[in-house]
PyMOL Python script that loads the backbone (N, CA, C, O; Angstrom):
from pymol import cmd

cmd.read_pdbstr("""\
ATOM      1  N   MET A   1      -0.366  17.015  -2.176  1.00  0.00           N
ATOM      2  CA  MET A   1      -1.363  17.301  -1.159  1.00  0.00           C
ATOM      3  C   MET A   1      -1.199  16.321  -0.010  1.00  0.00           C
ATOM      4  O   MET A   1      -1.123  15.114  -0.237  1.00  0.00           O
ATOM      5  N   ASN A   2      -1.145  16.810   1.197  1.00  0.00           N
ATOM      6  CA  ASN A   2      -0.963  15.977   2.372  1.00  0.00           C
ATOM      7  C   ASN A   2      -2.298  15.843   3.096  1.00  0.00           C
ATOM      8  O   ASN A   2      -2.871  16.845   3.523  1.00  0.00           O
ATOM      9  N   LEU A   3      -2.797  14.628   3.237  1.00  0.00           N
ATOM     10  CA  LEU A   3      -4.086  14.401   3.882  1.00  0.00           C
ATOM     11  C   LEU A   3      -3.961  13.993   5.345  1.00  0.00           C
ATOM     12  O   LEU A   3      -4.976  13.876   6.032  1.00  0.00           O
ATOM     13  N   ASN A   4      -2.739  13.772   5.840  1.00  0.00           N
ATOM     14  CA  ASN A   4      -2.537  13.288   7.199  1.00  0.00           C
ATOM     15  C   ASN A   4      -2.489  14.469   8.160  1.00  0.00           C
ATOM     16  O   ASN A   4      -1.580  15.296   8.094  1.00  0.00           O
ATOM     17  N   GLU A   5      -3.456  14.542   9.039  1.00  0.00           N
ATOM     18  CA  GLU A   5      -3.571  15.680   9.940  1.00  0.00           C
ATOM     19  C   GLU A   5      -2.384  15.758  10.907  1.00  0.00           C
ATOM     20  O   GLU A   5      -1.978  16.861  11.275  1.00  0.00           O
ATOM     21  N   SER A   6      -1.821  14.629  11.324  1.00  0.00           N
ATOM     22  CA  SER A   6      -0.726  14.632  12.294  1.00  0.00           C
ATOM     23  C   SER A   6       0.632  14.838  11.626  1.00  0.00           C
ATOM     24  O   SER A   6       1.598  15.191  12.302  1.00  0.00           O
ATOM     25  N   HIS A   7       0.724  14.627  10.339  1.00  0.00           N
ATOM     26  CA  HIS A   7       1.964  14.750   9.575  1.00  0.00           C
ATOM     27  C   HIS A   7       3.015  13.714   9.971  1.00  0.00           C
ATOM     28  O   HIS A   7       4.171  13.826   9.561  1.00  0.00           O
ATOM     29  N   LEU A   8       2.641  12.724  10.750  1.00  0.00           N
ATOM     30  CA  LEU A   8       3.565  11.661  11.118  1.00  0.00           C
ATOM     31  C   LEU A   8       3.385  10.496  10.152  1.00  0.00           C
ATOM     32  O   LEU A   8       2.254  10.107   9.861  1.00  0.00           O
ATOM     33  N   PRO A   9       4.488   9.932   9.647  1.00  0.00           N
ATOM     34  CA  PRO A   9       4.358   8.800   8.720  1.00  0.00           C
ATOM     35  C   PRO A   9       3.612   7.635   9.375  1.00  0.00           C
ATOM     36  O   PRO A   9       3.873   7.288  10.527  1.00  0.00           O
ATOM     37  N   ASN A  10       2.685   7.039   8.629  1.00  0.00           N
ATOM     38  CA  ASN A  10       2.022   5.836   9.120  1.00  0.00           C
ATOM     39  C   ASN A  10       2.287   4.646   8.203  1.00  0.00           C
ATOM     40  O   ASN A  10       1.819   3.536   8.458  1.00  0.00           O
ATOM     41  N   VAL A  11       3.045   4.893   7.130  1.00  0.00           N
ATOM     42  CA  VAL A  11       3.495   3.813   6.245  1.00  0.00           C
ATOM     43  C   VAL A  11       4.948   4.054   5.865  1.00  0.00           C
ATOM     44  O   VAL A  11       5.459   5.169   5.972  1.00  0.00           O
ATOM     45  N   LEU A  12       5.601   2.989   5.420  1.00  0.00           N
ATOM     46  CA  LEU A  12       6.978   3.073   4.954  1.00  0.00           C
ATOM     47  C   LEU A  12       7.051   2.508   3.545  1.00  0.00           C
ATOM     48  O   LEU A  12       6.764   1.333   3.320  1.00  0.00           O
ATOM     49  N   ARG A  13       7.430   3.344   2.615  1.00  0.00           N
ATOM     50  CA  ARG A  13       7.689   2.901   1.238  1.00  0.00           C
ATOM     51  C   ARG A  13       9.168   2.546   1.202  1.00  0.00           C
ATOM     52  O   ARG A  13      10.024   3.404   1.417  1.00  0.00           O
ATOM     53  N   LEU A  14       9.467   1.278   0.931  1.00  0.00           N
ATOM     54  CA  LEU A  14      10.832   0.778   1.067  1.00  0.00           C
ATOM     55  C   LEU A  14      11.738   1.099  -0.111  1.00  0.00           C
ATOM     56  O   LEU A  14      12.960   1.090   0.038  1.00  0.00           O
ATOM     57  N   HIS A  15      11.165   1.385  -1.287  1.00  0.00           N
ATOM     58  CA  HIS A  15      11.945   1.644  -2.491  1.00  0.00           C
ATOM     59  C   HIS A  15      11.116   2.525  -3.422  1.00  0.00           C
ATOM     60  O   HIS A  15       9.894   2.382  -3.466  1.00  0.00           O
ATOM     61  N   PRO A  16      11.743   3.424  -4.159  1.00  0.00           N
ATOM     62  CA  PRO A  16      10.979   4.305  -5.063  1.00  0.00           C
ATOM     63  C   PRO A  16      10.144   3.575  -6.109  1.00  0.00           C
ATOM     64  O   PRO A  16       9.152   4.127  -6.586  1.00  0.00           O
ATOM     65  N   ASP A  17      10.517   2.345  -6.481  1.00  0.00           N
ATOM     66  CA  ASP A  17       9.759   1.579  -7.482  1.00  0.00           C
ATOM     67  C   ASP A  17       8.563   0.828  -6.893  1.00  0.00           C
ATOM     68  O   ASP A  17       7.766   0.260  -7.640  1.00  0.00           O
ATOM     69  N   ASP A  18       8.429   0.818  -5.573  1.00  0.00           N
ATOM     70  CA  ASP A  18       7.355   0.062  -4.921  1.00  0.00           C
ATOM     71  C   ASP A  18       5.990   0.673  -5.197  1.00  0.00           C
ATOM     72  O   ASP A  18       5.832   1.893  -5.225  1.00  0.00           O
ATOM     73  N   ASN A  19       5.002  -0.202  -5.402  1.00  0.00           N
ATOM     74  CA  ASN A  19       3.623   0.269  -5.524  1.00  0.00           C
ATOM     75  C   ASN A  19       2.806  -0.113  -4.289  1.00  0.00           C
ATOM     76  O   ASN A  19       1.585   0.045  -4.264  1.00  0.00           O
ATOM     77  N   VAL A  20       3.500  -0.619  -3.266  1.00  0.00           N
ATOM     78  CA  VAL A  20       2.905  -0.869  -1.951  1.00  0.00           C
ATOM     79  C   VAL A  20       3.828  -0.280  -0.894  1.00  0.00           C
ATOM     80  O   VAL A  20       5.020  -0.075  -1.123  1.00  0.00           O
ATOM     81  N   ALA A  21       3.247  -0.015   0.266  1.00  0.00           N
ATOM     82  CA  ALA A  21       4.015   0.424   1.424  1.00  0.00           C
ATOM     83  C   ALA A  21       3.618  -0.468   2.592  1.00  0.00           C
ATOM     84  O   ALA A  21       2.623  -1.190   2.522  1.00  0.00           O
ATOM     85  N   VAL A  22       4.398  -0.415   3.665  1.00  0.00           N
ATOM     86  CA  VAL A  22       4.149  -1.217   4.856  1.00  0.00           C
ATOM     87  C   VAL A  22       3.596  -0.298   5.954  1.00  0.00           C
ATOM     88  O   VAL A  22       4.159   0.762   6.227  1.00  0.00           O
ATOM     89  N   ALA A  23       2.502  -0.711   6.571  1.00  0.00           N
ATOM     90  CA  ALA A  23       1.907   0.081   7.649  1.00  0.00           C
ATOM     91  C   ALA A  23       2.808   0.047   8.883  1.00  0.00           C
ATOM     92  O   ALA A  23       3.204  -1.024   9.343  1.00  0.00           O
ATOM     93  N   LEU A  24       3.126   1.226   9.410  1.00  0.00           N
ATOM     94  CA  LEU A  24       3.942   1.346  10.617  1.00  0.00           C
ATOM     95  C   LEU A  24       3.100   1.267  11.885  1.00  0.00           C
ATOM     96  O   LEU A  24       3.619   1.022  12.974  1.00  0.00           O
ATOM     97  N   VAL A  25       1.818   1.473  11.733  1.00  0.00           N
ATOM     98  CA  VAL A  25       0.831   1.404  12.811  1.00  0.00           C
ATOM     99  C   VAL A  25      -0.445   0.827  12.219  1.00  0.00           C
ATOM    100  O   VAL A  25      -0.556   0.710  10.998  1.00  0.00           O
ATOM    101  N   ASP A  26      -1.401   0.468  13.048  1.00  0.00           N
ATOM    102  CA  ASP A  26      -2.718   0.108  12.534  1.00  0.00           C
ATOM    103  C   ASP A  26      -3.326   1.362  11.899  1.00  0.00           C
ATOM    104  O   ASP A  26      -3.327   2.434  12.504  1.00  0.00           O
ATOM    105  N   VAL A  27      -3.835   1.219  10.689  1.00  0.00           N
ATOM    106  CA  VAL A  27      -4.417   2.359   9.959  1.00  0.00           C
ATOM    107  C   VAL A  27      -5.901   2.055   9.743  1.00  0.00           C
ATOM    108  O   VAL A  27      -6.261   1.050   9.130  1.00  0.00           O
ATOM    109  N   ALA A  28      -6.738   2.930  10.252  1.00  0.00           N
ATOM    110  CA  ALA A  28      -8.185   2.744  10.130  1.00  0.00           C
ATOM    111  C   ALA A  28      -8.672   3.190   8.756  1.00  0.00           C
ATOM    112  O   ALA A  28      -8.101   4.089   8.138  1.00  0.00           O
ATOM    113  N   GLU A  29      -9.736   2.544   8.294  1.00  0.00           N
ATOM    114  CA  GLU A  29     -10.360   2.924   7.027  1.00  0.00           C
ATOM    115  C   GLU A  29     -10.625   4.424   7.001  1.00  0.00           C
ATOM    116  O   GLU A  29     -11.114   4.991   7.979  1.00  0.00           O
ATOM    117  N   GLY A  30     -10.301   5.065   5.882  1.00  0.00           N
ATOM    118  CA  GLY A  30     -10.529   6.487   5.706  1.00  0.00           C
ATOM    119  C   GLY A  30      -9.388   7.370   6.178  1.00  0.00           C
ATOM    120  O   GLY A  30      -9.376   8.570   5.903  1.00  0.00           O
ATOM    121  N   THR A  31      -8.421   6.784   6.891  1.00  0.00           N
ATOM    122  CA  THR A  31      -7.272   7.547   7.372  1.00  0.00           C
ATOM    123  C   THR A  31      -6.336   7.873   6.214  1.00  0.00           C
ATOM    124  O   THR A  31      -6.139   7.052   5.318  1.00  0.00           O
ATOM    125  N   ALA A  32      -5.766   9.061   6.233  1.00  0.00           N
ATOM    126  CA  ALA A  32      -4.789   9.445   5.224  1.00  0.00           C
ATOM    127  C   ALA A  32      -3.546   8.587   5.364  1.00  0.00           C
ATOM    128  O   ALA A  32      -3.048   8.375   6.470  1.00  0.00           O
ATOM    129  N   ILE A  33      -3.047   8.094   4.240  1.00  0.00           N
ATOM    130  CA  ILE A  33      -1.798   7.335   4.189  1.00  0.00           C
ATOM    131  C   ILE A  33      -0.697   8.361   3.954  1.00  0.00           C
ATOM    132  O   ILE A  33      -0.765   9.146   3.008  1.00  0.00           O
ATOM    133  N   PHE A  34       0.307   8.353   4.808  1.00  0.00           N
ATOM    134  CA  PHE A  34       1.355   9.362   4.710  1.00  0.00           C
ATOM    135  C   PHE A  34       2.713   8.747   4.984  1.00  0.00           C
ATOM    136  O   PHE A  34       2.898   8.029   5.966  1.00  0.00           O
ATOM    137  N   GLY A  35       3.663   9.037   4.103  1.00  0.00           N
ATOM    138  CA  GLY A  35       5.046   8.613   4.265  1.00  0.00           C
ATOM    139  C   GLY A  35       5.886   9.257   3.184  1.00  0.00           C
ATOM    140  O   GLY A  35       5.349   9.846   2.247  1.00  0.00           O
ATOM    141  N   VAL A  36       7.182   9.154   3.303  1.00  0.00           N
ATOM    142  CA  VAL A  36       8.098   9.735   2.323  1.00  0.00           C
ATOM    143  C   VAL A  36       7.856   9.087   0.960  1.00  0.00           C
ATOM    144  O   VAL A  36       7.862   7.862   0.845  1.00  0.00           O
ATOM    145  N   GLY A  37       7.646   9.896  -0.060  1.00  0.00           N
ATOM    146  CA  GLY A  37       7.420   9.392  -1.409  1.00  0.00           C
ATOM    147  C   GLY A  37       6.043   8.828  -1.639  1.00  0.00           C
ATOM    148  O   GLY A  37       5.821   8.127  -2.626  1.00  0.00           O
ATOM    149  N   VAL A  38       5.106   9.117  -0.749  1.00  0.00           N
ATOM    150  CA  VAL A  38       3.745   8.602  -0.858  1.00  0.00           C
ATOM    151  C   VAL A  38       2.812   9.756  -1.209  1.00  0.00           C
ATOM    152  O   VAL A  38       2.753  10.754  -0.492  1.00  0.00           O
ATOM    153  N   ASP A  39       2.084   9.616  -2.315  1.00  0.00           N
ATOM    154  CA  ASP A  39       1.102  10.624  -2.715  1.00  0.00           C
ATOM    155  C   ASP A  39      -0.144  10.510  -1.844  1.00  0.00           C
ATOM    156  O   ASP A  39      -0.354   9.495  -1.179  1.00  0.00           O
ATOM    157  N   ALA A  40      -0.950  11.532  -1.851  1.00  0.00           N
ATOM    158  CA  ALA A  40      -2.164  11.576  -1.041  1.00  0.00           C
ATOM    159  C   ALA A  40      -3.118  10.451  -1.420  1.00  0.00           C
ATOM    160  O   ALA A  40      -3.568  10.353  -2.562  1.00  0.00           O
ATOM    161  N   VAL A  41      -3.413   9.612  -0.445  1.00  0.00           N
ATOM    162  CA  VAL A  41      -4.364   8.519  -0.618  1.00  0.00           C
ATOM    163  C   VAL A  41      -4.929   8.200   0.764  1.00  0.00           C
ATOM    164  O   VAL A  41      -4.263   8.406   1.779  1.00  0.00           O
ATOM    165  N   ARG A  42      -6.150   7.702   0.796  1.00  0.00           N
ATOM    166  CA  ARG A  42      -6.770   7.299   2.063  1.00  0.00           C
ATOM    167  C   ARG A  42      -6.922   5.781   2.092  1.00  0.00           C
ATOM    168  O   ARG A  42      -7.114   5.146   1.055  1.00  0.00           O
ATOM    169  N   ALA A  43      -6.834   5.213   3.280  1.00  0.00           N
ATOM    170  CA  ALA A  43      -6.996   3.767   3.447  1.00  0.00           C
ATOM    171  C   ALA A  43      -8.402   3.366   3.021  1.00  0.00           C
ATOM    172  O   ALA A  43      -9.386   3.919   3.512  1.00  0.00           O
ATOM    173  N   ALA A  44      -8.496   2.404   2.106  1.00  0.00           N
ATOM    174  CA  ALA A  44      -9.783   1.927   1.603  1.00  0.00           C
ATOM    175  C   ALA A  44     -10.439   0.947   2.569  1.00  0.00           C
ATOM    176  O   ALA A  44     -11.606   0.593   2.400  1.00  0.00           O
ATOM    177  N   GLY A  45      -9.702   0.515   3.570  1.00  0.00           N
ATOM    178  CA  GLY A  45     -10.184  -0.399   4.609  1.00  0.00           C
ATOM    179  C   GLY A  45      -9.173  -0.374   5.735  1.00  0.00           C
ATOM    180  O   GLY A  45      -8.149   0.302   5.638  1.00  0.00           O
ATOM    181  N   ASP A  46      -9.448  -1.099   6.796  1.00  0.00           N
ATOM    182  CA  ASP A  46      -8.496  -1.170   7.896  1.00  0.00           C
ATOM    183  C   ASP A  46      -7.237  -1.916   7.457  1.00  0.00           C
ATOM    184  O   ASP A  46      -7.320  -2.956   6.802  1.00  0.00           O
ATOM    185  N   ILE A  47      -6.072  -1.378   7.822  1.00  0.00           N
ATOM    186  CA  ILE A  47      -4.781  -1.995   7.489  1.00  0.00           C
ATOM    187  C   ILE A  47      -4.062  -2.264   8.804  1.00  0.00           C
ATOM    188  O   ILE A  47      -3.833  -1.340   9.584  1.00  0.00           O
ATOM    189  N   GLN A  48      -3.709  -3.510   9.055  1.00  0.00           N
ATOM    190  CA  GLN A  48      -2.992  -3.857  10.283  1.00  0.00           C
ATOM    191  C   GLN A  48      -1.526  -3.479  10.173  1.00  0.00           C
ATOM    192  O   GLN A  48      -0.953  -3.458   9.083  1.00  0.00           O
ATOM    193  N   ILE A  49      -0.929  -3.183  11.315  1.00  0.00           N
ATOM    194  CA  ILE A  49       0.489  -2.873  11.381  1.00  0.00           C
ATOM    195  C   ILE A  49       1.291  -3.976  10.679  1.00  0.00           C
ATOM    196  O   ILE A  49       0.986  -5.160  10.828  1.00  0.00           O
ATOM    197  N   CYS A  50       2.297  -3.589   9.929  1.00  0.00           N
ATOM    198  CA  CYS A  50       3.205  -4.475   9.181  1.00  0.00           C
ATOM    199  C   CYS A  50       2.588  -5.085   7.926  1.00  0.00           C
ATOM    200  O   CYS A  50       3.249  -5.860   7.235  1.00  0.00           O
ATOM    201  N   HIS A  51       1.338  -4.752   7.617  1.00  0.00           N
ATOM    202  CA  HIS A  51       0.724  -5.253   6.390  1.00  0.00           C
ATOM    203  C   HIS A  51       0.926  -4.251   5.259  1.00  0.00           C
ATOM    204  O   HIS A  51       1.232  -3.081   5.490  1.00  0.00           O
ATOM    205  N   LYS A  52       0.750  -4.735   4.035  1.00  0.00           N
ATOM    206  CA  LYS A  52       0.955  -3.911   2.841  1.00  0.00           C
ATOM    207  C   LYS A  52      -0.309  -3.152   2.472  1.00  0.00           C
ATOM    208  O   LYS A  52      -1.427  -3.632   2.658  1.00  0.00           O
ATOM    209  N   VAL A  53      -0.097  -1.943   1.940  1.00  0.00           N
ATOM    210  CA  VAL A  53      -1.184  -1.124   1.429  1.00  0.00           C
ATOM    211  C   VAL A  53      -0.780  -0.607   0.051  1.00  0.00           C
ATOM    212  O   VAL A  53       0.363  -0.202  -0.161  1.00  0.00           O
ATOM    213  N   SER A  54      -1.723  -0.626  -0.876  1.00  0.00           N
ATOM    214  CA  SER A  54      -1.459  -0.158  -2.233  1.00  0.00           C
ATOM    215  C   SER A  54      -1.341   1.359  -2.253  1.00  0.00           C
ATOM    216  O   SER A  54      -2.155   2.062  -1.653  1.00  0.00           O
ATOM    217  N   LEU A  55      -0.333   1.854  -2.939  1.00  0.00           N
ATOM    218  CA  LEU A  55      -0.116   3.294  -3.041  1.00  0.00           C
ATOM    219  C   LEU A  55      -0.826   3.904  -4.244  1.00  0.00           C
ATOM    220  O   LEU A  55      -0.960   5.124  -4.342  1.00  0.00           O
ATOM    221  N   ARG A  56      -1.278   3.054  -5.154  1.00  0.00           N
ATOM    222  CA  ARG A  56      -2.007   3.515  -6.331  1.00  0.00           C
ATOM    223  C   ARG A  56      -2.826   2.331  -6.859  1.00  0.00           C
ATOM    224  O   ARG A  56      -2.645   1.199  -6.411  1.00  0.00           O
ATOM    225  N   ALA A  57      -3.699   2.590  -7.781  1.00  0.00           N
ATOM    226  CA  ALA A  57      -4.496   1.515  -8.381  1.00  0.00           C
ATOM    227  C   ALA A  57      -3.569   0.547  -9.115  1.00  0.00           C
ATOM    228  O   ALA A  57      -2.627   0.961  -9.790  1.00  0.00           O
ATOM    229  N   ILE A  58      -3.852  -0.747  -8.969  1.00  0.00           N
ATOM    230  CA  ILE A  58      -3.063  -1.798  -9.615  1.00  0.00           C
ATOM    231  C   ILE A  58      -4.037  -2.683 -10.390  1.00  0.00           C
ATOM    232  O   ILE A  58      -4.986  -3.220  -9.820  1.00  0.00           O
ATOM    233  N   GLU A  59      -3.799  -2.827 -11.668  1.00  0.00           N
ATOM    234  CA  GLU A  59      -4.687  -3.629 -12.517  1.00  0.00           C
ATOM    235  C   GLU A  59      -4.477  -5.119 -12.265  1.00  0.00           C
ATOM    236  O   GLU A  59      -3.406  -5.545 -11.835  1.00  0.00           O
ATOM    237  N   VAL A  60      -5.518  -5.902 -12.541  1.00  0.00           N
ATOM    238  CA  VAL A  60      -5.414  -7.354 -12.415  1.00  0.00           C
ATOM    239  C   VAL A  60      -4.257  -7.846 -13.284  1.00  0.00           C
ATOM    240  O   VAL A  60      -4.129  -7.437 -14.439  1.00  0.00           O
ATOM    241  N   GLY A  61      -3.424  -8.713 -12.740  1.00  0.00           N
ATOM    242  CA  GLY A  61      -2.286  -9.272 -13.450  1.00  0.00           C
ATOM    243  C   GLY A  61      -1.033  -8.415 -13.407  1.00  0.00           C
ATOM    244  O   GLY A  61       0.029  -8.853 -13.850  1.00  0.00           O
ATOM    245  N   ALA A  62      -1.140  -7.200 -12.881  1.00  0.00           N
ATOM    246  CA  ALA A  62       0.024  -6.302 -12.830  1.00  0.00           C
ATOM    247  C   ALA A  62       0.997  -6.743 -11.728  1.00  0.00           C
ATOM    248  O   ALA A  62       0.602  -7.365 -10.741  1.00  0.00           O
ATOM    249  N   ASP A  63       2.261  -6.408 -11.921  1.00  0.00           N
ATOM    250  CA  ASP A  63       3.291  -6.713 -10.932  1.00  0.00           C
ATOM    251  C   ASP A  63       3.081  -5.895  -9.668  1.00  0.00           C
ATOM    252  O   ASP A  63       2.685  -4.731  -9.717  1.00  0.00           O
ATOM    253  N   ILE A  64       3.354  -6.531  -8.539  1.00  0.00           N
ATOM    254  CA  ILE A  64       3.374  -5.836  -7.254  1.00  0.00           C
ATOM    255  C   ILE A  64       4.816  -5.850  -6.778  1.00  0.00           C
ATOM    256  O   ILE A  64       5.478  -6.888  -6.775  1.00  0.00           O
ATOM    257  N   ARG A  65       5.291  -4.671  -6.373  1.00  0.00           N
ATOM    258  CA  ARG A  65       6.691  -4.505  -5.981  1.00  0.00           C
ATOM    259  C   ARG A  65       6.809  -4.006  -4.547  1.00  0.00           C
ATOM    260  O   ARG A  65       6.116  -3.084  -4.118  1.00  0.00           O
ATOM    261  N   LYS A  66       7.726  -4.662  -3.822  1.00  0.00           N
ATOM    262  CA  LYS A  66       8.095  -4.274  -2.461  1.00  0.00           C
ATOM    263  C   LYS A  66       9.603  -4.481  -2.378  1.00  0.00           C
ATOM    264  O   LYS A  66      10.112  -5.443  -2.953  1.00  0.00           O
ATOM    265  N   TYR A  67      10.317  -3.632  -1.697  1.00  0.00           N
ATOM    266  CA  TYR A  67      11.792  -3.637  -1.636  1.00  0.00           C
ATOM    267  C   TYR A  67      12.393  -3.371  -3.013  1.00  0.00           C
ATOM    268  O   TYR A  67      13.572  -3.653  -3.227  1.00  0.00           O
ATOM    269  N   GLY A  68      11.610  -2.833  -3.956  1.00  0.00           N
ATOM    270  CA  GLY A  68      12.074  -2.643  -5.319  1.00  0.00           C
ATOM    271  C   GLY A  68      12.087  -3.934  -6.111  1.00  0.00           C
ATOM    272  O   GLY A  68      12.583  -3.968  -7.237  1.00  0.00           O
ATOM    273  N   GLN A  69      11.546  -4.998  -5.535  1.00  0.00           N
ATOM    274  CA  GLN A  69      11.559  -6.326  -6.148  1.00  0.00           C
ATOM    275  C   GLN A  69      10.134  -6.798  -6.436  1.00  0.00           C
ATOM    276  O   GLN A  69       9.193  -6.424  -5.735  1.00  0.00           O
ATOM    277  N   PHE A  70       9.988  -7.613  -7.463  1.00  0.00           N
ATOM    278  CA  PHE A  70       8.720  -8.247  -7.792  1.00  0.00           C
ATOM    279  C   PHE A  70       8.378  -9.235  -6.685  1.00  0.00           C
ATOM    280  O   PHE A  70       9.181 -10.118  -6.385  1.00  0.00           O
ATOM    281  N   ILE A  71       7.198  -9.105  -6.069  1.00  0.00           N
ATOM    282  CA  ILE A  71       6.790 -10.062  -5.028  1.00  0.00           C
ATOM    283  C   ILE A  71       5.561 -10.868  -5.444  1.00  0.00           C
ATOM    284  O   ILE A  71       5.186 -11.821  -4.762  1.00  0.00           O
ATOM    285  N   GLY A  72       4.932 -10.488  -6.563  1.00  0.00           N
ATOM    286  CA  GLY A  72       3.782 -11.227  -7.035  1.00  0.00           C
ATOM    287  C   GLY A  72       2.962 -10.405  -8.002  1.00  0.00           C
ATOM    288  O   GLY A  72       3.357  -9.314  -8.413  1.00  0.00           O
ATOM    289  N   LYS A  73       1.803 -10.952  -8.359  1.00  0.00           N
ATOM    290  CA  LYS A  73       0.895 -10.288  -9.300  1.00  0.00           C
ATOM    291  C   LYS A  73      -0.463 -10.094  -8.639  1.00  0.00           C
ATOM    292  O   LYS A  73      -0.860 -10.853  -7.754  1.00  0.00           O
ATOM    293  N   ALA A  74      -1.156  -9.068  -9.087  1.00  0.00           N
ATOM    294  CA  ALA A  74      -2.493  -8.785  -8.560  1.00  0.00           C
ATOM    295  C   ALA A  74      -3.477  -9.832  -9.078  1.00  0.00           C
ATOM    296  O   ALA A  74      -3.615 -10.001 -10.289  1.00  0.00           O
ATOM    297  N   LYS A  75      -4.166 -10.540  -8.169  1.00  0.00           N
ATOM    298  CA  LYS A  75      -5.201 -11.504  -8.546  1.00  0.00           C
ATOM    299  C   LYS A  75      -6.450 -10.786  -9.040  1.00  0.00           C
ATOM    300  O   LYS A  75      -7.158 -11.276  -9.919  1.00  0.00           O
ATOM    301  N   HIS A  76      -6.705  -9.626  -8.465  1.00  0.00           N
ATOM    302  CA  HIS A  76      -7.865  -8.800  -8.772  1.00  0.00           C
ATOM    303  C   HIS A  76      -7.383  -7.367  -8.899  1.00  0.00           C
ATOM    304  O   HIS A  76      -6.266  -7.050  -8.491  1.00  0.00           O
ATOM    305  N   ALA A  77      -8.208  -6.499  -9.460  1.00  0.00           N
ATOM    306  CA  ALA A  77      -7.879  -5.070  -9.458  1.00  0.00           C
ATOM    307  C   ALA A  77      -7.812  -4.603  -8.004  1.00  0.00           C
ATOM    308  O   ALA A  77      -8.651  -4.967  -7.181  1.00  0.00           O
ATOM    309  N   ILE A  78      -6.808  -3.799  -7.710  1.00  0.00           N
ATOM    310  CA  ILE A  78      -6.592  -3.297  -6.352  1.00  0.00           C
ATOM    311  C   ILE A  78      -6.673  -1.769  -6.411  1.00  0.00           C
ATOM    312  O   ILE A  78      -5.992  -1.139  -7.220  1.00  0.00           O
ATOM    313  N   GLN A  79      -7.486  -1.194  -5.574  1.00  0.00           N
ATOM    314  CA  GLN A  79      -7.606   0.262  -5.575  1.00  0.00           C
ATOM    315  C   GLN A  79      -6.545   0.894  -4.680  1.00  0.00           C
ATOM    316  O   GLN A  79      -6.013   0.240  -3.783  1.00  0.00           O
ATOM    317  N   ALA A  80      -6.244   2.142  -4.920  1.00  0.00           N
ATOM    318  CA  ALA A  80      -5.306   2.878  -4.084  1.00  0.00           C
ATOM    319  C   ALA A  80      -5.812   2.872  -2.649  1.00  0.00           C
ATOM    320  O   ALA A  80      -6.991   3.124  -2.399  1.00  0.00           O
ATOM    321  N   GLY A  81      -4.925   2.586  -1.712  1.00  0.00           N
ATOM    322  CA  GLY A  81      -5.287   2.562  -0.300  1.00  0.00           C
ATOM    323  C   GLY A  81      -5.818   1.233   0.197  1.00  0.00           C
ATOM    324  O   GLY A  81      -6.168   1.100   1.370  1.00  0.00           O
ATOM    325  N   GLU A  82      -5.881   0.243  -0.691  1.00  0.00           N
ATOM    326  CA  GLU A  82      -6.428  -1.066  -0.313  1.00  0.00           C
ATOM    327  C   GLU A  82      -5.362  -1.957   0.310  1.00  0.00           C
ATOM    328  O   GLU A  82      -4.188  -1.902  -0.059  1.00  0.00           O
ATOM    329  N   HIS A  83      -5.795  -2.780   1.263  1.00  0.00           N
ATOM    330  CA  HIS A  83      -4.937  -3.783   1.888  1.00  0.00           C
ATOM    331  C   HIS A  83      -4.480  -4.778   0.816  1.00  0.00           C
ATOM    332  O   HIS A  83      -5.301  -5.269   0.041  1.00  0.00           O
ATOM    333  N   VAL A  84      -3.201  -5.072   0.766  1.00  0.00           N
ATOM    334  CA  VAL A  84      -2.651  -6.034  -0.198  1.00  0.00           C
ATOM    335  C   VAL A  84      -2.159  -7.235   0.589  1.00  0.00           C
ATOM    336  O   VAL A  84      -1.258  -7.126   1.422  1.00  0.00           O
ATOM    337  N   HIS A  85      -2.769  -8.392   0.311  1.00  0.00           N
ATOM    338  CA  HIS A  85      -2.444  -9.624   1.052  1.00  0.00           C
ATOM    339  C   HIS A  85      -2.880 -10.819   0.197  1.00  0.00           C
ATOM    340  O   HIS A  85      -3.103 -10.665  -1.004  1.00  0.00           O
ATOM    341  N   ASP A  86      -3.001 -11.986   0.791  1.00  0.00           N
ATOM    342  CA  ASP A  86      -3.320 -13.221   0.077  1.00  0.00           C
ATOM    343  C   ASP A  86      -4.603 -13.143  -0.759  1.00  0.00           C
ATOM    344  O   ASP A  86      -4.697 -13.800  -1.796  1.00  0.00           O
ATOM    345  N   HIS A  87      -5.570 -12.367  -0.336  1.00  0.00           N
ATOM    346  CA  HIS A  87      -6.848 -12.301  -1.045  1.00  0.00           C
ATOM    347  C   HIS A  87      -6.740 -11.625  -2.405  1.00  0.00           C
ATOM    348  O   HIS A  87      -7.594 -11.837  -3.266  1.00  0.00           O
ATOM    349  N   ASN A  88      -5.696 -10.807  -2.616  1.00  0.00           N
ATOM    350  CA  ASN A  88      -5.569 -10.115  -3.907  1.00  0.00           C
ATOM    351  C   ASN A  88      -4.156 -10.138  -4.478  1.00  0.00           C
ATOM    352  O   ASN A  88      -3.879  -9.464  -5.470  1.00  0.00           O
ATOM    353  N   LEU A  89      -3.264 -10.906  -3.865  1.00  0.00           N
ATOM    354  CA  LEU A  89      -1.871 -11.023  -4.315  1.00  0.00           C
ATOM    355  C   LEU A  89      -1.522 -12.479  -4.582  1.00  0.00           C
ATOM    356  O   LEU A  89      -1.651 -13.325  -3.697  1.00  0.00           O
ATOM    357  N   GLN A  90      -1.084 -12.770  -5.795  1.00  0.00           N
ATOM    358  CA  GLN A  90      -0.573 -14.092  -6.149  1.00  0.00           C
ATOM    359  C   GLN A  90       0.946 -14.016  -5.951  1.00  0.00           C
ATOM    360  O   GLN A  90       1.642 -13.431  -6.780  1.00  0.00           O
ATOM    361  N   PRO A  91       1.473 -14.604  -4.857  1.00  0.00           N
ATOM    362  CA  PRO A  91       2.895 -14.459  -4.557  1.00  0.00           C
ATOM    363  C   PRO A  91       3.803 -15.053  -5.636  1.00  0.00           C
ATOM    364  O   PRO A  91       3.416 -15.942  -6.394  1.00  0.00           O
ATOM    365  N   GLN A  92       5.015 -14.528  -5.668  1.00  0.00           N
ATOM    366  CA  GLN A  92       6.043 -15.061  -6.560  1.00  0.00           C
ATOM    367  C   GLN A  92       6.438 -16.430  -6.047  1.00  0.00           C
ATOM    368  O   GLN A  92       6.640 -16.611  -4.847  1.00  0.00           O
ATOM    369  N   LEU A  93       6.549 -17.387  -6.937  1.00  0.00           N
ATOM    370  CA  LEU A  93       6.949 -18.751  -6.528  1.00  0.00           C
ATOM    371  C   LEU A  93       8.406 -18.990  -6.810  1.00  0.00           C
ATOM    372  O   LEU A  93       8.919 -20.074  -6.534  1.00  0.00           O
TER     373      LEU A  93
END
""", "prot")
cmd.dss("prot")
cmd.show_as("cartoon", "prot")
cmd.util.cbc("prot")
cmd.orient("prot")
């Protein structure tokens, strides 16, 4: 199901194993997240350009992947469409 009215990608999923994507533009809360390999989800809050957004729910302590690589663990449960950053991501050291 495609929720993006314009059908233009607003996120980039860098690898099929990624559970986050990178915003290509500023994405307002409630906007459909759309990109290749991205299932229907809406932004749970405002996402700034170049920031990460969760493509699905991520449990606390679960791995977060970008570029197909482990980049850290979820500090808190993260809902689909939520901004992923320092407040909920424990980076890989």
